[in-house]
C-alpha positions as a Markdown table, in Angstrom:
| # | Residue | x | y | z |
|---|---|---|---|---|
| 1 | Unk | -10.0 | -39.2 | -26.8 |
| 2 | Unk | -12.6 | -40.1 | -24.2 |
| 3 | Unk | -10.9 | -38.1 | -21.4 |
| 4 | Unk | -10.6 | -35.0 | -23.7 |
| 5 | Unk | -14.3 | -35.2 | -24.6 |
| 6 | Unk | -15.1 | -35.5 | -20.9 |
| 7 | Unk | -13.1 | -32.5 | -20.0 |
| 8 | Unk | -14.6 | -30.4 | -22.9 |
| 9 | Unk | -18.1 | -31.3 | -21.9 |
| 10 | Unk | -17.4 | -30.6 | -18.2 |
| 11 | Unk | -15.8 | -27.3 | -19.2 |
| 12 | Unk | -18.8 | -26.3 | -21.3 |
| 13 | Unk | -21.2 | -27.2 | -18.5 |
| 14 | Unk | -19.2 | -25.2 | -15.9 |
| 15 | Unk | -19.2 | -22.1 | -18.3 |
| 16 | Unk | -23.1 | -22.4 | -18.5 |
| 17 | Unk | -23.3 | -22.8 | -14.7 |
| 18 | Unk | -22.1 | -19.3 | -14.3 |
| 19 | Unk | -25.3 | -17.9 | -16.1 |
| 20 | Unk | -28.5 | -17.1 | -14.4 |
| 21 | Unk | -31.0 | -19.6 | -13.1 |
| 22 | Unk | -32.7 | -20.2 | -16.5 |
| 23 | Unk | -29.4 | -21.7 | -17.5 |
| 24 | Unk | -30.2 | -24.8 | -15.6 |
| 25 | Unk | -32.3 | -26.1 | -18.6 |
| 26 | Unk | -29.5 | -25.2 | -20.9 |
| 27 | Unk | -26.9 | -27.1 | -18.9 |
| 28 | Unk | -29.1 | -30.2 | -18.8 |
| 29 | Unk | -29.9 | -29.9 | -22.6 |
| 30 | Unk | -26.2 | -29.4 | -23.3 |
| 31 | Unk | -25.3 | -32.5 | -21.3 |
| 32 | Unk | -28.0 | -34.5 | -23.0 |
| 33 | Unk | -26.8 | -33.6 | -26.5 |
| 34 | Unk | -23.2 | -34.4 | -25.7 |
| 35 | Unk | -24.1 | -37.7 | -23.8 |
| 36 | Unk | -26.5 | -38.7 | -26.7 |
| 37 | Unk | -23.7 | -38.2 | -29.2 |
| 38 | Unk | -21.3 | -40.2 | -27.1 |
| 39 | Unk | -23.8 | -43.0 | -26.9 |
| 40 | Unk | -24.3 | -43.0 | -30.7 |
| 41 | Unk | -20.7 | -43.3 | -31.1 |
| 42 | Unk | -20.6 | -46.2 | -28.6 |
| 43 | Unk | -23.4 | -47.9 | -30.6 |
| 44 | Unk | -21.4 | -47.4 | -33.8 |
| 45 | Unk | -18.3 | -49.0 | -32.2 |
| 46 | Unk | -20.4 | -51.9 | -31.1 |
| 47 | Unk | -21.6 | -52.4 | -34.5 |
| 48 | Unk | -18.0 | -52.2 | -36.0 |
| 49 | Unk | -16.9 | -54.8 | -33.3 |
| 50 | Unk | -19.7 | -57.1 | -34.6 |
| 51 | Unk | -18.4 | -57.0 | -38.1 |
| 52 | Unk | -14.7 | -57.7 | -37.1 |
| 53 | Unk | -13.2 | -61.0 | -37.8 |
| 54 | Unk | -10.4 | -60.5 | -35.3 |
| 55 | Unk | -11.7 | -61.5 | -31.9 |
| 56 | Unk | -9.1 | -59.4 | -30.0 |
| 57 | Unk | -9.8 | -56.3 | -32.0 |
| 58 | Unk | -13.5 | -56.8 | -31.6 |
| 59 | Unk | -13.2 | -57.2 | -27.8 |
| 60 | Unk | -11.1 | -54.1 | -27.7 |
| 61 | Unk | -13.6 | -52.1 | -29.7 |
| 62 | Unk | -16.4 | -53.4 | -27.4 |
| 63 | Unk | -14.5 | -52.2 | -24.4 |
| 64 | Unk | -14.0 | -48.8 | -25.9 |
| 65 | Unk | -17.7 | -48.7 | -26.6 |
| 66 | Unk | -18.5 | -49.6 | -22.9 |
| 67 | Unk | -16.1 | -46.8 | -21.8 |
| 68 | Unk | -17.7 | -44.4 | -24.0 |
| 69 | Unk | -21.1 | -45.2 | -22.5 |
| 70 | Unk | -19.7 | -44.7 | -19.0 |
| 71 | Unk | -18.3 | -41.4 | -20.0 |
| 72 | Unk | -21.7 | -40.4 | -21.3 |
| 73 | Unk | -23.2 | -41.3 | -18.0 |
| 74 | Unk | -20.6 | -39.2 | -16.2 |
| 75 | Unk | -21.5 | -36.2 | -18.3 |
| 76 | Unk | -25.1 | -36.5 | -17.3 |
| 77 | Unk | -24.1 | -37.0 | -13.7 |
| 78 | Unk | -21.9 | -34.0 | -13.8 |
| 79 | Unk | -24.6 | -31.8 | -15.3 |
| 80 | Unk | -27.0 | -32.8 | -12.5 |
| 81 | Unk | -24.3 | -31.8 | -10.0 |
| 82 | Unk | -23.8 | -28.5 | -11.7 |
| 83 | Unk | -27.6 | -27.9 | -11.7 |
| 84 | Unk | -27.8 | -28.7 | -8.1 |
| 85 | Unk | -25.1 | -26.3 | -7.2 |
| 86 | Unk | -26.7 | -23.5 | -9.2 |
| 87 | Unk | -29.3 | -22.7 | -6.6 |
């Protein structure tokens, strides 16, 4: 799921990169929205992990949340790279 979300976000950013220079703001805004949503999902996963009684399941959920946060960071980094290459 995380890889699919990352690929979809990257494809959306690349399609915006083909637009004119004012699209730079749109690329960054789109990336921020996607990354913010991913971070909210990660926060929800952390909250669910806190409520779990099974330590293994909670640890797995926390790892998934950490991975989601990392993907959100990658989305923002990729958007910055796209904007840098739009010049």
